[in-house]
C-alpha positions in Angstrom: 10.6 3.8 -29.4 10.5 2.4 -25.9 7.4 2.9 -23.8 8.0 5.6 -21.1 8.4 3.9 -17.5 5.1 4.6 -15.5 6.4 3.2 -12.2 9.6 3.2 -10.3 11.7 0.0 -10.1 11.1 -2.5 -7.2 14.8 -1.2 -6.0 13.5 2.2 -5.9 10.4 1.4 -4.0 12.1 -0.8 -1.3 14.6 2.1 -0.7 11.8 4.9 -0.6 9.5 2.9 1.6 12.5 1.4 3.9 13.6 4.8 4.5 10.3 6.2 5.2 9.7 3.5 7.7 12.9 4.1 9.3 12.0 7.7 9.6 8.6 7.1 11.1 10.8 4.7 13.6 13.1 7.3 14.4 10.3 9.9 15.5 8.6 6.9 17.7 12.1 6.3 19.3 13.1 9.8 20.2 9.5 10.4 21.3 9.7 7.3 23.6 13.3 8.5 25.0 11.7 11.7 25.9 8.7 10.0 27.7 11.0 7.8 29.6 14.0 8.2 32.0 17.1 6.4 33.0 18.4 3.1 31.2 15.2 2.7 29.1 15.4 6.2 27.8 19.2 5.5 27.1 18.3 2.4 25.2 15.9 4.4 23.1 18.6 6.7 22.0 21.0 3.9 21.5 18.6 2.4 18.8 17.8 5.8 17.6 21.5 6.1 16.7 21.8 2.8 15.0 18.7 3.4 12.8 19.9 6.9 12.1 23.2 5.4 10.6 21.1 2.7 8.7 19.2 5.7 7.2 22.6 7.2 6.3 23.7 4.3 4.6 20.4 3.3 2.8 20.2 7.0 1.7 23.6 7.0 0.0 22.6 3.7 -1.6 19.4 5.2 -2.8 21.2 8.2 -4.1 23.5 6.1 -6.0 20.6 4.2 -7.4 19.0 7.4 -8.3 21.8 8.5 -10.2 22.1 5.3 -12.2 18.3 5.4 -12.7 16.8 8.8 -12.9 13.6 9.7 -11.6 10.4 9.5 -13.7 9.3 12.9 -15.0 6.4 14.5 -13.7 3.3 14.6 -16.1 3.6 17.2 -18.9 0.9 19.4 -17.7 2.5 20.1 -14.4 3.6 23.9 -14.1 7.1 24.6 -13.9 7.0 25.9 -10.4 5.4 22.6 -9.2 8.2 20.5 -11.0 10.9 22.7 -9.4 9.4 22.6 -6.0 9.3 18.8 -6.3 12.8 18.7 -7.3 14.0 21.0 -4.6 11.9 19.0 -2.2 13.7 15.7 -3.1 17.1 17.4 -3.0 16.4 18.7 0.5 15.5 15.1 1.6 18.7 14.0 0.3 20.6 16.6 2.1 18.7 16.0 5.6 18.7 12.3 5.3 22.4 12.6 4.8 23.2 15.6 7.2 21.0 14.5 10.1 22.8 11.3 10.7 26.1 12.8 10.1 25.2 15.4 12.6 23.9 13.0 15.2 27.3 11.2 14.5 29.2 14.1 14.9 27.5 15.0 18.2 28.1 11.5 19.8 31.7 11.8 18.7 32.4 15.3 20.2 30.6 13.9 23.3 32.7 10.8 23.3 29.7 8.6 23.5 29.9 5.2 21.9 27.6 4.2 19.2 26.5 0.5 19.2 25.1 -0.6 15.9 22.2 -2.8 17.2 24.5 -4.5 19.5 26.5 -6.0 16.7 29.5 -3.7 16.8 30.5 -0.2 17.9 30.4 2.4 15.0 33.8 4.3 14.7 33.5 7.7 16.3 34.7 10.8 14.1 38.0 12.3 14.9 36.6 15.3 16.5 37.8 17.2 19.6 36.1 16.1 22.6 33.9 18.9 23.6 30.4 19.2 25.1 29.9 22.7 23.5 30.8 21.1 20.1 28.5 18.2 20.6 25.7 20.7 21.7 26.3 22.6 18.4 26.0 19.5 16.3 22.8 18.5 18.3 21.2 22.0 17.6 21.9 21.4 14.0 20.4 18.0 14.2 17.2 19.3 16.0 16.9 22.2 13.3 17.2 19.4 10.8 14.3 17.3 12.4 12.1 20.6 12.1 13.0 21.0 8.4 12.3 17.3 7.8 8.7 17.6 9.2 8.1 20.4 6.9 9.5 18.5 3.9 7.4 15.3 4.9 4.3 17.6 5.1 5.0 19.1 1.8 5.7 15.7 0.2 2.5 14.1 1.5 0.3 17.0 0.6 1.8 16.9 -2.9 1.4 13.2 -3.3 -2.4 13.6 -2.1 -2.9 16.7 -4.5 -1.6 14.5 -7.4 -4.1 11.7 -6.7 -7.2 13.3 -5.5 -7.1 16.9 -7.2 -5.0 16.3 -10.4 -6.1 12.7 -10.5 -3.0 11.7 -12.4 -0.8 8.7 -11.9 2.0 10.1 -9.8 1.1 8.3 -6.7 0.6 5.1 -8.5 4.2 5.3 -9.4 5.3 5.0 -5.8 2.4 2.8 -4.3 2.1 -0.5 -6.1 -1.2 -1.4 -5.1 -2.9 1.9 -6.5 -4.3 1.2 -10.1 -3.1 3.1 -13.0 -5.6 5.8 -14.3 -6.5 5.7 -18.0 
């Protein structure tokens, strides 16, 4: 009988931490945009859009990888409600990490604003009617998604820290390579 996996694959780790870094970058970019005006603010927004589309692509890759390489089960001793909460949190992460970039893309498309992908090419706009009202609705959904993402991030980090410091299990070890495995 094969030994159960106790750590995620290198591909899973790279996708997880790469997307996490890009999400933090998104927060910094939109904060910088809000703190500035004029061309520099618009440049922060332009990079924010390109990073958002990168998150969309990487999340789709990660979802495909996850389908082909299922998650490692939580430790046997975890109560059912914790396993369900962990599962729901991960599903909602996928929904938001796909939905938020799509919403931003739709808002830019409805507003008729070009999306430059890091100055390399213009991302095609979605075939939506040009409407400030429609663009505003997409942006409202995008901003609501941001609030939900903050809640999920907090739950995710709190859950990881709980596993490490309270439960003292190896859940955090599976995603952070330099944390030694506990006996």
